[in-house]
N, C-alpha and C positions, 0 to 999 in steps of 0.2 A: 552459572553463566548461559546465556540462550545461544541456541544454534542459529547460524545464518544459513537461510535456505536459498539456494540459488537455482534457477531454472536453466534448462537446456534449450530454451526457445531461442531462435536465431534473432538477432537484432535487426530491426526493419526500419530504422530511422531514415527520413527522407532528406534530400539535398536542402529543401525548403526549411526543415527543422534544424539542421546544423547551421543553416546561414543565420537563423533566428537566434540560435544559441550563441553564436560568436558575437552577434550585435550585443545581446544582452550582457555577455561577458566584457566587451568593450566598455560598455556603460558602467558595470560594476567597477572595473579596474580604474576608471577615470574618476570615480566617485571618491568623497572625502574618507569614506571607511570601507573599502573593498574587503569582502568577507567570502570564505568558501561556503558558510552557511547561506549567505543570499545566493550565491551562484546555484547551489544545490536546489534551493526553493524554486528559483526561476527555471532551472532546467527540469525539473519534475512537472512544472506547470505546462512546459513545452511537450514532453515526451510521455507524461503520465508515470514515469518510473525512471529510475536511474541506473541503466545498464552500464557494464564496465567501459564500453565505448564511449559513452557520454562522460563518465567520470575521468576518463583519461584526458579528453579534450579540456575539461575544467582544470585539471592538473596542469596541463601544459599552458594554457592561457592565463592562469592565476600565479604560474611560477612556483607552484608548491609540488610535494610529491604526490604520487597516487595514493601511497598509503595514508597520508593525511586526510585527503578526499574521502577515501574508503572509510576511514576511521570516524570522520563526522557523520557520513551517510548511513553508518552502521549503529552509531550511538543514539541518534534521535529517532523516536518511533515514528514521526511524521513522514520519513523517507521509506520509500519501497525499492527494492532492487529487482524485483520482478514484475512484469506486467500483470495488470488487474484485468480480470473479466469484464466483459460487457456488464454483467451483473456481479458486482462486487459485494458479497457478503461479509460483513463485519460483526462479530460477536465481542462484546465488552466483556473483559475479565478483570475489570477493576473491582476493588473490595466489595462494594455494595452488590454488584451483579453476580460475582464469584459465589458469596454466601447465598445467593438466591438461586443458584442453579446454573448459572452460565457455562460452566464446565461440561455439564450434560447436554446443553443446548449445542455446543460446539460439536460434540461426538455424534449427535443425531444429525446435524447438518452435513458432517463427514460422510456419515451412512447414507443419507438421501442424495447427496451429490457426487459421491464415489471419489471424493477428494480428501486430502489431508490439509490440516491447517497450514496456510502458507503456499498452497499449490493453486495453479490455474488449469482449468481443463485443456485439453490438447486443441479443441476448437476455439479456445479464447472466449467462451461464452460465460463461464463462471469462475469465480474464486473464493476463497475463503482466507480471511485473516482474523486473528485475534487481535484485539486492540485494547488500549487502556481506556479509562474513563472517558465517555463521550459527553458527560455533563447532564445526563438523564437519570441520575440516582434514583430518583422517586419513582422511576418506571422500571427498575430492576426486575429481571434481568432483561438487557437490551441488545437488539441485534438492529443492524442497518443494512438496506441493500440500496447501494448507490446513495442517494439523498433521503430514502425513506426510512423512517425509523419506527421499529416494532418493539413495543414494550410489554412489561408483565408477561413474558413468554414462559410457556412450558415446553417440555420436550414434545407433547402431543401436537402443539402449534406448528411445528417445523415442516412436517409433509405437506401440509396445505399451502403454506408460504413458498415452499420449493416448487411446488406443481404450479402456483401462479406464474412464476417466472420461467418455468419450462414450456408453458403454454404461450408465452409471448413470442 
């Protein structure tokens, strides 16, 4: 069983985001097939992650328990409960990447950024998340930084990649 990592970062949602979320939830509730899954996907698109405050709104508006919402949010890997950094480092731990050394890539990335997998830096600039298959098995091991893909990585590549983002 995997551990759920929660941050202690204060929620900073805006009134505009909440208004947008409530409008989206009204649309979902009036659709032919309202679902918590759809609500979570749309909420994450608005906020970038799913803090407990947002999950509570979804539960109230959808007429389900907070436990049900939390259960769906933590079951599917597409959802994140923590805010991501401006530079979100994701390392694939799918089978192809893992057998080619992605576990060592994560360890080196943690060392270079001073963070653990699942954490975001206190300044909100960097985050690390291990992921499952990103569909680039031929490039294993693979890491993404936001929408940029780095393939055929070695541990030696990581300091230079991190330095690139620290210089930005």
